[in-house]
FIROLUM-985872 format. One record per atom (N, C-alpha, C): x, y, z. Coordinates in steps of 0.001 Angstrom, whole numbers, plus 500000, padded with zeros to 6 digits. Example, Ala and Ser with C-alpha at 12.3 -4.5 7.8 and 13.67 -1.06 7.14 Angstrom:
BEGIN
x_y_z
513190_494310_507800
512300_495500_507800
513200_496700_507800
512850_497750_507080
513670_498940_507140
512900_500030_507870
END
This chain:
BEGIN
x_y_z
774212_165080_824890
774821_165705_826234
775039_167019_826118
775576_167381_824750
775919_168893_824705
774677_169462_824338
773468_169020_823834
772290_169812_823788
771463_170269_825105
771834_169226_826141
771696_169347_827429
772033_170086_827803
773627_170268_827916
774184_171365_828719
774052_172818_828015
773384_173220_826760
773316_173973_826122
772027_174729_826739
771061_174087_826945
769639_173946_827493
770007_174397_828934
770935_174004_830125
771180_174261_831167
771711_175461_831077
772706_175892_830267
773238_177074_830655
772240_178257_830015
771679_177927_828806
770304_178935_828267
769356_178841_829431
769027_178327_830546
768222_178405_831354
769017_179561_832510
770210_178883_832909
770880_179526_833695
770866_181195_833508
771350_181496_832192
771249_183141_831879
769973_183668_831738
768758_182787_831569
767643_183485_831587
766950_183708_833132
767476_182708_833964
767586_183100_835536
768284_183930_835592
769515_184184_835399
770686_185329_835869
769490_186738_835066
769149_186769_834185
767961_187933_833556
767494_188360_834789
766579_187572_834532
765443_187724_835481
765762_187974_836695
766695_187790_837573
767365_188545_838776
767665_189713_838768
768909_190074_837747
769093_191187_837507
768199_192325_837092
767173_191903_836273
766148_192881_836046
765447_192892_837263
764876_192232_838074
763913_192207_839260
764670_192976_840426
765813_193390_840230
766794_194086_841430
765940_195676_841729
766015_196134_842910
765476_197409_843005
766669_198713_842683
768231_197994_842504
769281_198954_842619
769859_198671_840982
770130_199662_840656
770810_199595_839461
771959_198704_839585
772533_197950_838335
773792_196827_838471
773950_197037_836980
775506_196901_837106
776423_196735_835692
777521_195799_836211
777977_195372_835271
779522_194438_835567
780262_194911_834144
781556_194711_834863
782901_194688_833716
783470_193645_834030
784092_193135_832594
785124_192195_832896
786318_192842_833198
787466_191861_833370
788960_192069_833508
789229_193372_832674
788773_193308_831324
788946_194302_830209
788232_195438_830073
787267_195683_831219
786714_196907_831459
785245_197011_830578
785318_195596_829678
783828_195813_829176
782818_195444_829694
781830_195923_829084
780458_195618_829966
779822_194393_829802
779536_193841_830777
778857_192301_830758
777674_192051_830987
777163_193138_832154
775621_193059_832352
775045_194462_832950
773838_194591_832204
773162_196064_832213
771584_195742_832764
771174_195940_834003
769755_195756_834417
768887_196815_834063
767517_196632_834135
766444_197527_833937
766640_198692_834327
767324_198493_835830
767269_199726_836616
767988_200974_836190
769436_200191_835930
770366_201072_835235
769773_201749_834150
769079_201063_833120
768487_201789_831924
767408_202825_832448
766645_202682_833486
766092_203863_833881
766506_204906_834595
767465_204335_835041
768361_206054_835736
769375_206425_834440
769503_206015_833477
770688_206458_832367
769768_206689_831029
768849_205756_830879
768490_205822_829640
768973_204944_828912
770135_204328_828816
770736_203483_827964
770223_201877_827777
769636_201639_827061
769432_200024_827182
770703_199291_827282
769989_197847_827715
771045_196941_827564
771632_196735_826188
771101_196412_825550
770952_196215_823984
772412_197257_823734
772289_198392_823820
773355_199712_823483
774367_199510_824518
774112_199299_825819
775243_198977_826944
776083_197709_826565
775430_196653_826472
776521_195585_827025
777386_195494_825969
778578_194749_825874
779426_195161_824674
780404_196021_824492
780163_197545_825153
781061_198571_825379
782062_198608_826348
783325_198810_825766
784623_198959_826644
784280_200233_827182
784552_200379_828942
784183_201580_829277
783472_202432_829198
783590_203319_829603
782314_204215_829653
782163_205764_828887
783447_206000_828298
784095_207071_827819
783121_207604_826662
782214_208900_826422
781719_209133_825277
780151_208866_825232
779877_207777_826571
778142_207460_826405
777898_207762_827797
778685_206959_828744
778047_206999_829982
778671_208161_831093
779747_208505_829992
780803_209251_831027
781056_210328_830507
781208_211605_830994
782161_212395_829763
783657_212093_829915
784069_212294_828558
785596_211570_828332
786652_212417_829434
786373_213611_829904
787372_214109_830753
787363_213485_832178
785967_212998_832309
785830_212108_833602
786052_210511_833497
785935_210181_832622
786060_208676_832509
786864_208187_832974
788475_208327_832328
789353_207905_832716
789779_207787_834450
789152_208538_835125
789039_208560_836669
788121_207866_837225
787008_207616_836403
785764_207150_837143
786095_205508_836534
786960_205167_835795
787001_203781_835063
788054_203094_836056
788904_203947_836558
790166_203637_837314
789750_203140_838658
788971_204032_839275
788104_203723_840725
787651_202565_840384
787089_202442_839731
785761_201168_839230
787111_199778_839200
787542_200004_838464
788823_198610_838160
789764_198276_839572
789916_199200_840137
790834_198961_841401
790275_198154_842584
788812_198105_842466
787826_196666_843235
788489_195806_843071
789005_195210_841798
789809_193779_841324
791216_193404_842511
791584_194572_842974
793007_194585_843721
792961_194561_845159
791849_195262_845627
791305_195186_847143
790158_193989_847711
789903_193946_848710
788891_193138_849370
787779_193910_850040
786671_193548_849719
785385_194154_850420
785150_195128_849032
784055_195668_849713
783630_196843_848612
783531_197991_848681
783759_198960_847707
784198_200319_847826
783094_201395_847440
782837_202308_848076
781731_203420_848271
782615_204453_847346
781930_204933_846411
782287_206008_845252
780626_206604_844960
781346_208283_844609
780368_208939_844120
780725_209623_843266
780265_209868_842015
780821_210194_840762
779377_210795_839616
779609_211421_838774
778614_211611_837963
778628_211009_836697
777667_210465_836108
777335_209878_835101
776327_210676_834175
776504_210116_832895
775852_211013_831375
774494_210300_831167
773313_210650_831484
772244_209985_830520
772311_209858_829158
771429_209327_828190
771429_209001_826831
771051_210472_826366
770284_211191_827027
769547_212742_826831
770422_213459_826613
771802_213146_827415
773146_214304_827817
773105_215125_829322
771501_214569_829753
771572_215086_831193
772979_214387_831876
773325_214876_833512
774224_214609_833983
773356_214086_835169
773681_212847_835942
773133_212261_836917
774132_211800_838102
774019_212339_839463
774918_212299_840421
774658_210753_841076
775529_209604_841080
775371_208751_841557
776029_208054_842759
775471_207076_843617
776495_206658_844612
776701_205185_844012
778002_204880_844500
778027_203330_843978
778668_202406_845087
778450_201165_844984
778948_199982_845748
779723_199062_844465
781274_199159_844496
781823_198336_843921
782583_197310_844317
782229_196008_843783
783514_194927_844360
783902_193808_843285
785187_193288_843573
786017_192788_842354
785064_191299_842521
785606_190863_841044
784804_189334_840884
785727_188502_840722
785999_187385_841140
787068_186641_840974
786557_185384_839856
787616_185059_839104
787197_183615_838439
787309_182002_839006
787226_181341_838411
786891_179856_838892
788175_179626_839569
789359_180158_839258
790746_179642_839396
791122_180750_840686
790155_181607_840896
790638_182482_842012
791462_184181_841237
791430_184230_840462
792193_185189_839470
791150_186641_839416
791394_187853_839482
790437_188837_839136
789866_188562_837954
788276_188718_837667
787806_188440_836698
787065_189714_836009
786738_190772_836895
786013_191839_836617
785451_192753_837895
784572_193471_837845
783961_194062_838851
782387_193978_838710
781783_194068_839714
780567_194886_839913
779984_195700_840419
779046_196530_839587
778865_197654_840593
777437_198183_840549
776754_198272_841967
775590_198784_842138
775545_200213_842442
774376_200610_841587
774388_202037_841797
772995_202766_842026
772837_203887_842597
771543_204466_842627
771462_205837_842789
770561_206731_842151
770587_208169_842074
770949_208686_843660
772154_209515_843774
772416_209747_845234
771313_210157_846368
770561_211246_845929
769320_211868_846665
768352_210648_847216
768059_209340_846343
767500_208265_846777
768082_207860_847887
769415_207310_847103
770593_206388_848395
770617_207082_849627
770699_208200_849946
771039_209251_850940
769494_209135_851687
768327_209287_851029
766994_209010_851682
767557_207657_852650
767305_206613_851666
767732_205374_852286
768542_205168_853178
769889_205884_853047
770862_205679_854341
770373_206751_855648
769372_207849_855176
768968_208386_856569
767912_207688_857068
767278_206965_856540
766043_206163_857259
767145_205004_857905
767862_204177_857237
768601_203151_858225
769193_203747_859262
769845_205096_859343
770255_205659_860420
769613_206288_861466
768320_206517_861008
767249_206905_862090
766929_205688_862788
766486_204899_862297
766129_203459_862799
767507_202856_863736
768768_203261_863212
769633_202769_864453
769631_203510_865452
769245_205010_865323
769644_205843_866297
767859_205381_867671
767279_205387_866792
765881_205240_867806
765832_203485_868551
766857_202670_867985
766858_201323_868426
768125_201393_869563
768818_202941_869582
769868_202721_870277
769551_203254_871655
769789_204878_871656
769698_205593_873006
768725_206762_872731
767917_206543_872048
766463_207674_871770
765754_208236_873229
765466_209675_872690
764674_209776_874203
763450_209274_874653
762939_208306_873421
761788_207832_873837
761891_206091_874144
761378_205782_874472
760934_204147_874455
760358_203722_872959
760801_202356_872608
759980_202314_871415
760578_200909_870920
759343_199956_870547
758746_198450_870450
758227_198355_869267
759058_197339_868429
758464_197236_867512
757798_195517_867206
756591_195751_867341
755785_194212_867537
755319_193514_866319
755787_192446_866093
755018_191873_864501
753657_191609_864595
753145_190745_863332
751768_191007_863364
750705_189807_864198
751984_189126_865075
751299_188149_866172
751409_189206_867601
751639_190476_867342
751886_191154_868986
752775_191040_869533
754027_190272_869158
755018_189864_869870
756218_190921_869629
756895_191421_870844
758209_192155_870490
759050_191673_869327
759559_192548_868393
760180_192169_867187
761967_192932_867456
761361_193858_867823
762678_195152_868257
762546_195878_869089
763321_196191_870537
763029_197056_871416
764492_197523_871759
764083_198595_872320
765554_199902_872280
765331_200001_873718
766897_200226_873879
767190_200569_875520
766232_200740_876483
765806_202122_876174
764786_202635_877005
763482_201802_877288
763101_201483_876165
762058_200211_876725
762191_199453_877195
763388_198448_877150
763485_197500_878106
763424_197769_879488
764457_199063_879935
763846_199765_881263
762811_199900_881628
761949_200389_880848
760604_200850_881016
759885_199438_881522
759888_198312_880527
759086_197066_881042
760075_196084_881913
761086_196489_882514
761685_195741_883539
762498_194545_883357
763018_194500_882177
763914_193195_881242
764622_193602_880101
765538_192559_879829
766678_192963_878995
766045_192879_877808
766634_193555_876899
766276_193684_875460
765815_192150_874732
766550_191267_875034
766595_190355_874374
765714_189014_875236
765317_189011_876269
764431_188633_876967
762875_188991_876697
763069_190338_875949
761442_190612_875544
761096_190015_874201
762391_189600_873362
761898_189511_872037
760751_188165_871997
760086_188124_871302
759084_187336_870920
758122_186750_872046
758038_187238_872988
757274_186572_874118
756227_187634_874093
754892_186814_874640
753680_187769_874634
753770_189022_875600
753035_190045_875462
753554_191451_876343
752973_191405_877448
751975_190237_877775
751290_189516_879093
752232_189426_879909
753298_188603_879445
754413_188051_880546
755097_189212_881376
755201_190645_880792
756079_191550_881578
754860_192471_882322
753245_192484_881498
752451_193412_882180
751132_192860_882999
751216_192950_884268
750172_192832_885176
748934_193061_884912
748675_194519_884641
747485_195140_883894
748011_195820_883031
746872_195965_882061
746984_197086_880901
747722_196417_879790
747773_194923_879740
747764_194372_878346
747041_194072_877382
745886_193917_877954
744756_193942_876971
744717_194957_876414
744641_196052_877122
744126_197237_876330
745395_198051_875506
746631_197221_875526
747623_197495_874642
747699_196549_873598
747116_195627_873490
747143_194579_872429
745896_195138_871707
744890_195062_872454
743885_195852_871609
743748_197145_870462
745200_197797_871177
745251_199111_870477
746061_198758_869596
747093_197794_869593
747896_197406_868265
747524_196401_867138
746187_195845_867485
745170_195250_866879
744674_196364_866217
744067_197474_866387
743270_198316_865877
744253_199343_864618
745569_199176_865294
746549_200282_864340
746753_198930_863351
747118_197291_863368
747164_197124_861884
746116_196875_861405
744813_196902_861590
743511_196617_861003
743155_197822_859998
743232_198727_860901
742686_200347_860911
743939_201341_860379
745063_201346_860761
745942_202219_860529
746211_202916_861540
747068_204188_861700
747458_205068_862456
746286_205508_863445
746674_205735_864678
745325_206948_865506
745911_208047_865425
744926_209021_865401
745248_210297_864908
745967_211140_866180
745927_210549_867003
746626_211169_868697
746941_210048_869481
748306_210704_870299
748625_209534_870954
747622_209631_872241
747982_208376_873124
747101_208096_873953
747908_207593_875259
746871_208042_876731
747726_207756_877810
747059_206306_878077
748152_205234_878456
747718_203883_878794
748508_203706_880313
747729_203153_881098
748062_202889_882656
748025_201443_882490
749497_200790_883533
749810_199629_883198
750352_199428_884631
750657_198024_885003
751193_197418_885844
752655_196445_885234
753593_196911_885692
754581_196172_885366
755174_195516_886275
755477_194073_885872
755836_192987_886992
757603_193236_886527
758256_193619_887613
759814_194139_887798
760306_193056_888429
761596_193088_888341
762199_192350_889581
762261_192777_891032
762118_194264_891312
761720_194742_892130
760485_195032_892921
759822_193958_892244
758086_194302_892509
757380_194911_891345
756136_195236_891713
755226_195564_890586
755282_197391_890860
755085_197921_889498
755179_199398_889518
753983_199880_888674
753139_200553_889097
752059_201409_888076
752189_202627_887375
752291_202198_886127
752981_203634_885238
752131_203821_884556
752251_205057_884098
751375_205518_883080
752071_205740_881633
751843_205131_880379
752650_205559_879512
752377_206311_878180
752436_207374_877906
751890_208276_876934
752546_207734_875460
751328_207050_874855
751837_205994_873829
751362_206660_872101
752121_206304_871396
751981_206640_869747
752082_205396_869120
751456_204898_868216
751364_203908_867330
751497_203915_865913
752448_203252_865178
752318_203485_863490
752756_202335_862875
751639_202257_862310
751436_200825_861413
752790_200855_860439
753662_199793_860271
754239_199632_859409
754331_198827_858097
754075_199049_857020
753859_198418_855667
755092_198546_855021
755224_197339_854080
756369_196890_853110
756140_198028_851923
757111_198490_851984
757389_199179_850452
757168_198730_849303
757573_197458_849579
757924_196244_848416
756018_195854_847887
755248_196105_848862
753724_195702_848656
753169_196638_847771
752172_195884_846777
751280_197179_846198
749879_197227_847162
749763_196172_847684
748333_196151_848498
748861_196238_850150
747841_196394_850886
747938_196775_852398
748797_195323_852748
750088_195136_853417
750647_194192_853906
751012_194694_855467
750770_194764_856293
751349_195137_857412
752539_194698_858034
753717_194845_858548
754906_194184_858686
754825_194090_860572
753975_195150_861106
754040_195200_862517
753648_196980_862907
753891_197026_864147
753082_198152_864570
754661_198774_865808
754866_199892_865083
755907_200507_866142
755320_201170_867106
755547_200931_868298
755262_201734_869566
755871_202422_870641
755605_203718_870039
756656_204391_871019
755947_205118_872120
756917_205397_873324
756009_205716_874437
757276_206329_875475
756244_207146_876500
757412_208055_877051
756589_207686_878590
757127_207838_879676
756781_207394_881098
756218_209249_881715
754584_209236_881875
754508_210700_882302
753750_210201_883335
754077_209047_884267
753329_208711_885452
753293_210027_886636
753921_210452_887021
754468_211564_887652
753619_212984_887447
753658_213125_886151
752918_214153_885526
751355_213992_885887
750845_212735_885569
749516_212172_885366
749060_212558_886515
749822_212014_887504
749815_211759_889175
749286_213107_889885
750288_213860_889057
750074_215391_889746
748615_215926_889493
748416_215523_888061
747097_216193_887735
745668_215580_888064
745969_214284_888409
744997_213335_889355
744606_213745_890809
745810_214150_891238
745826_214911_892660
745370_216245_892318
745522_217127_891685
745110_218366_891581
743759_218855_891441
743264_217568_890402
741621_217385_890297
740896_216933_891338
741577_216065_892184
741103_215239_893740
740924_216673_894641
741727_217405_894721
741805_218517_895640
740796_219588_895296
740545_219779_893860
739990_220804_893672
738194_220087_893753
737987_218901_893591
736794_218209_893816
736338_218232_895529
737261_217703_896429
736952_217532_897509
737055_219559_898116
737448_220282_897483
737323_221495_898379
736055_222215_897667
735618_221646_896643
733920_222300_895714
733166_221605_896759
733488_220147_897413
732413_219428_897959
732221_220037_899652
733306_220354_899935
733394_220977_901407
732323_222374_901043
733040_223017_900218
732052_224319_900144
730417_224234_899918
729864_222894_899294
728984_222958_899188
728292_222318_900361
728987_221447_900821
728530_221260_902170
728381_221753_903232
729151_222839_903379
729152_223831_904430
727759_225016_904104
727445_225109_902360
726524_225799_902168
725229_225162_902519
725103_224091_902609
724015_223268_902872
723521_222858_904278
724787_222714_904871
724524_222553_906508
724164_223517_906761
724287_224968_906532
723992_226422_906974
722748_226662_906872
721901_225730_906241
720571_225814_906167
719500_224975_907096
720434_224038_907292
719740_222963_908780
719529_223594_909987
718256_223557_910400
718063_223909_911800
718410_223060_913195
718822_221760_912708
718958_220873_913427
720603_220056_913409
721371_220537_914412
723101_220094_914365
723134_218621_913817
722644_217731_914165
722690_216504_913498
722341_216171_912441
721200_217016_912009
721000_217086_910231
722012_217732_909665
722765_218902_910309
723831_219608_909347
725112_218814_909261
725494_217897_910402
726605_216867_910483
726477_215847_909371
725277_215054_909383
725012_214122_908495
724991_214913_906990
724865_216269_906697
724929_216444_905522
726315_216824_905144
727500_217110_905983
728733_217096_905704
729028_215680_905043
728861_214514_906030
729191_213351_905590
728650_212755_904432
727240_213436_903896
726909_212961_902851
727552_213288_901459
728107_214920_901513
728969_215449_900555
730404_214632_900711
730903_214342_901798
732395_213483_901777
732352_212512_901239
730974_211894_900998
731321_210075_900361
731477_210040_899283
730825_211101_898607
731324_211321_896758
732416_211003_896520
732692_209972_895741
734236_209495_895263
735384_209544_896542
734839_209185_897626
735681_208880_898694
735721_207980_899370
734528_207351_899688
734188_205899_900687
732776_205552_899945
732386_204490_900665
731493_203460_900206
730193_203781_901322
730862_204150_903053
729865_204038_904038
730544_205055_904904
729681_205450_905724
729961_206331_906554
729581_206177_908039
730289_205694_909229
729625_205658_910591
730002_206660_911375
728998_207377_912145
729120_208292_913136
728857_207877_914633
729821_207861_915367
729825_207219_917001
730209_208838_917689
729378_208944_918759
729809_209501_919801
729826_209085_921135
730967_209899_921975
731400_209399_923326
730263_209653_924126
729877_208778_925293
728805_208790_926286
729701_208446_927506
729137_208873_928600
729111_208206_929978
730558_208737_930162
731529_207830_930536
732822_208438_930786
733600_208594_929642
733625_208408_928391
734690_208973_927736
735007_207825_926741
734618_206702_927020
735099_205451_926294
734551_204915_925863
732864_204932_925870
732169_204266_925220
731483_205072_924185
731450_204204_922771
731213_204835_921725
729477_204628_921514
728729_205478_920984
727276_205501_920979
727124_205770_919250
726798_204404_918670
726095_205089_917213
725298_205978_916944
725344_207048_916241
724072_207881_916156
723843_208261_915034
724913_207934_913918
724150_207865_912355
724892_207131_911790
724559_206615_910439
725211_205642_909483
724652_205329_908262
725330_204973_907057
724469_204883_905850
724267_203393_906171
722779_203161_905051
722369_202071_905153
722728_200885_905101
722480_199808_906120
723197_198578_906204
722975_197567_904664
721682_198421_904204
720940_197167_903130
721409_197604_901878
722129_198860_901723
722609_199416_900618
722824_200725_900119
723159_201084_898771
723677_202403_898945
722506_203767_899533
722903_204862_900025
721814_205641_900440
722718_206838_901500
721998_207802_901431
722390_208866_902617
722770_208531_903912
723544_209450_904389
723625_208830_906216
722537_209795_906868
722089_208980_907676
720853_209380_908322
720977_208730_910103
720322_209786_910976
720109_209318_911974
719837_208136_912451
720238_207141_913457
719864_205865_914064
718619_206349_914943
717568_205561_914637
716311_205741_915248
716697_205514_916897
715738_205991_917791
715516_206092_918901
717094_206551_919918
717660_207274_918888
718983_207916_919689
719988_207446_919620
720120_206180_919317
721104_205280_919222
721647_204453_920209
722229_203127_919993
722662_202421_920843
724253_202307_921008
724885_201782_922260
726179_201800_922162
727069_200845_921381
728032_200895_920950
728677_199840_920262
729796_199054_920595
729608_197936_920786
730821_196962_921303
732072_196692_921010
732697_197797_920680
734146_197587_919986
734934_197052_920873
735932_196090_920363
736429_195119_921154
737876_196017_920997
739244_195596_922052
740205_195865_922435
740769_196238_920904
741873_197467_920864
742302_197575_919840
741581_198027_918459
740387_198105_918528
739519_198535_917720
739933_199960_917071
740030_199956_915449
740529_201297_915058
739519_202631_915219
738518_202192_916041
737876_203324_916098
738267_204102_917763
738530_202967_918715
738816_203334_919961
740612_203349_919869
741176_202930_918906
742488_203743_918941
742404_205242_918469
741400_205820_917493
741783_207068_917122
741240_207913_918502
740571_207568_919479
739622_207915_920525
740877_208067_921133
742046_207036_921410
743308_207062_922506
744386_208105_922026
744531_208391_920781
745824_209011_920116
745020_210289_920147
744046_210297_919859
743120_211679_919395
743726_211771_918006
743663_210856_917216
744128_211558_915428
743770_209949_914855
743880_210184_913428
743379_209313_912291
743662_208264_912352
743333_207072_912184
743844_205572_912228
743150_205216_910917
744098_204618_909947
743890_203696_908949
744034_202056_908906
743028_201259_908387
743286_200037_908559
742657_199020_907236
743461_198019_907013
742990_197267_905585
742824_195933_906168
742383_195078_905110
742130_193753_905465
743098_192805_905240
744169_192958_904485
745499_192431_904087
746164_192429_905679
745792_192954_906586
746512_192696_907946
745951_192088_908649
744930_191509_908553
744300_190247_909561
742984_189725_908636
743649_188466_907873
742353_187949_907464
741379_188307_906246
740582_187462_905617
739499_187311_905002
738748_188690_904961
738332_189567_903975
737688_190856_904011
736271_190384_904806
735014_189681_904436
734305_189493_905263
734398_189217_906935
735314_188429_907290
735587_188119_908632
735984_189573_909326
736881_190193_908725
737692_191001_909144
736662_192254_909363
735358_192360_908476
734827_193344_908656
733544_193079_909788
733389_191573_910122
732264_191269_911015
732875_191326_912435
734300_190928_912522
734882_191268_913575
734996_192640_914141
734982_193662_913424
735090_194877_914092
733457_195930_913842
732402_194940_913623
731219_195407_913641
730971_196392_912283
731460_196027_911536
731348_196758_910229
730298_196406_909137
730027_196847_908157
729138_196757_906915
729932_195487_906246
729163_194333_905831
729644_193850_904951
730509_193987_903553
731375_193558_903043
732118_194098_902167
733432_195289_902427
733280_195610_903419
734029_196644_903955
735635_196127_904100
736578_196689_903376
738060_196062_903609
738903_197251_903769
738485_198444_903608
739330_199481_904095
738699_200783_904726
739076_200850_905903
738893_202048_907036
739339_203096_907247
739239_204212_907380
739660_205176_907828
738851_205987_909354
739357_205851_910641
738467_206457_911530
739547_207700_912018
738422_209145_912057
739109_210132_912255
738105_211092_913717
739082_211379_914252
738296_211500_915927
737844_212882_915589
736735_213126_916186
736146_214400_916058
736125_215279_917630
736801_216343_917331
737063_217275_918312
736823_218760_918088
736538_219279_919506
735416_220511_919283
735956_221381_920431
736545_222490_920653
736374_223111_921647
737577_222195_922550
738597_221861_922320
739336_220996_923161
739033_219755_923774
737487_219507_923426
736945_218115_923804
736727_217091_922605
736970_216004_923107
736948_214469_922079
735435_214299_922098
734683_214498_921086
733181_214111_920855
732809_212974_920041
733950_212304_919818
733779_210794_918689
734422_210936_917691
734115_209467_917245
734838_209077_915871
733987_208984_914598
734657_209654_913634
733877_209369_911841
734625_207903_911713
733982_206819_910721
734672_206011_910293
734234_206126_909066
735132_206204_907711
735010_205747_906213
735288_204596_906164
734561_203777_905102
734900_202592_904754
734565_202590_903254
735685_201721_902765
735810_201481_901282
735685_199922_900829
735059_199469_900095
735244_198118_899348
736107_197500_898793
736248_196288_898888
737474_195711_898167
738019_195910_896618
736965_196427_896010
737360_196825_894761
737648_198502_894573
737947_199000_895840
738724_200208_895831
740200_200393_896431
741050_201345_896261
742215_201303_897171
741851_201557_898225
742945_201053_899146
743326_201623_900550
743155_202978_900589
743033_203705_901718
743053_205246_902213
744608_205460_902306
744871_206769_901993
746366_206984_901580
746525_208537_902283
747758_208868_902997
747771_210136_903364
746842_211201_902829
746500_211568_901834
745919_212700_901400
744591_212267_901771
744103_211505_901957
742552_211061_902106
742376_211325_903695
743376_211149_904401
743423_211502_906093
743510_212765_906132
744435_213954_905334
743788_215095_905526
742381_215635_905245
741713_215176_904234
740513_215248_903844
739472_214849_905080
739417_213728_905505
738799_212897_906171
738765_213914_907639
739764_214682_908104
740066_215433_909291
739332_216440_909201
739197_217071_907491
738791_218338_907440
737017_218144_907614
736762_216902_907105
735407_216665_907537
734948_216519_908609
736086_215877_909830
735838_215624_910967
735693_216926_911639
736252_217838_911254
736245_219181_912119
734717_220049_911990
734377_219743_910842
733041_220462_910557
731956_219637_911113
731666_218070_910897
731041_217655_911704
730737_217701_913161
732315_217829_913860
732351_217845_915598
731894_219503_915708
732049_220071_914860
731261_221679_915121
729842_221724_915149
729312_220602_914236
727640_220589_914433
727364_219846_915654
728173_218896_916165
727699_218155_916944
727664_218860_918620
729011_219541_918566
729318_220487_919412
727849_221207_919883
727293_221947_918739
726051_222602_918779
724979_222049_919340
724889_220572_919021
723895_220074_919659
723958_220045_921328
724977_219488_921908
725526_219647_923059
724718_220631_923944
725210_221945_923259
724793_223389_924060
723213_223450_924449
END
C-alpha cells in the first residue's frame, strides 16, 4: 500500500514538473518561510539560475536580488499571503552572470489543506515582452470595441467568431446574432466573393492590397447595396511551429458614396465623349435620317439594348416607326424599309404619355406583370424590361418620341439616364427637323 502511494506521489510530482517546465511564463514558488519550492525552465532561461541551485534557497538576497533590494522585494511577494486575488509588481532581479533584469510579476497566495496561508507563487516575465503582450491585448480590445473601422474575425469554417460594434452595424445585426452563422445569412449578394477571399487568405496568406467588395446587405429596414474597402489578415497560432491558421481578420470600411461618385463621374465622362463622337460622325452625313440614327447608335453603348424612333404624322397624335434596332438580334439602328408604318400604341402607352407631357417617361416590368407579356402589350421587342421614352422637340414643335429599352438583366433607368436621353433626343430632333425642311 505504501509502495502504491509512493508511486502515485512520484507520478504526481513528475506531472507537476512537466507542467511547470512547459509553461511560457517563468514561475517560482515560496513556502510560508520564504524558501523557494519550485523553479521552472523559463525562470532558468530569464535569470540563468538552474532549478537545482534555486530550489531550497531562503529568500532572494545575494543571488536573485541585490541585498539592498531583497528585503523590499520579499516583503511585497510574501504580502500576497495576507490578501485576496493577485498582485502586480515590477522590480529588478539579478541574473547568474551578474546582469540585472527588469521583470513584471503576478503574485498570488497559496492556501494549505486547512485553509491557512502556505506560501506564494510568482509568475514573471521580462517587462518588455510582457508589455508587448499586454499592448497586443489592449489593441485587440480596442479594435473589438469602438474602432474607426469594422472588424470581423472568422474561424476556419468561415463563420464569425468575433464582431466589433461597427461591423455589426454594417451587417445590420447585433454582435451576438452574427456569431457562428454563415455570412450568407446576412448578405443577399457578395457572400460568395467574400468567402472566396477568406478561403484564399487561409490557404495562401494575406493579399498584397485592400480590395473593394460590393455587397447587398439583408437589413431589417430593407436591402442595402454597399461597397466595402476590405483588407484581410491571416491569424496564425504563435504556439505552433507549422502553418496552423486560427482564422482570418476581415477589416473593412464603407466607401459606397465615394465609389458611387467615381462611377458617376466615369459615366458622365464616357457619355460626354459619346455625344462628341456622335456629333463629329453625324456632321459627315448628308442624309438627316442617317445622322439621327448615328446619334442613337452612339447613345446605345453602355446605356441601352434597343432604340426605337417614332415620328409624329397626320394630326400630331399618330406615331410612325421610322428607325429601330434589329428585332432578331444586336445591331445598329437602321431606317425602316418603305418609310415606316403607324404604330398602334394603346391608351396610356409610355410613348404617348411622353408626347402628352412633352417630357421623358420611365417604365419597368414590376409595375405590371411578367416581362414577356409586358413587352408584348407595348409592342416592344421580347426581353424588354425597362423603358425610357424621350420626346423629340425642335423649334417649338414636337417631332416624335425616341424609346430606349433595357433587358431584365440590367438596372432600370434612373434620373441621370433621363438627362442623357434628353440630350440625345435634342440632337436627333435637330437632324429630323432638317429632313422636314
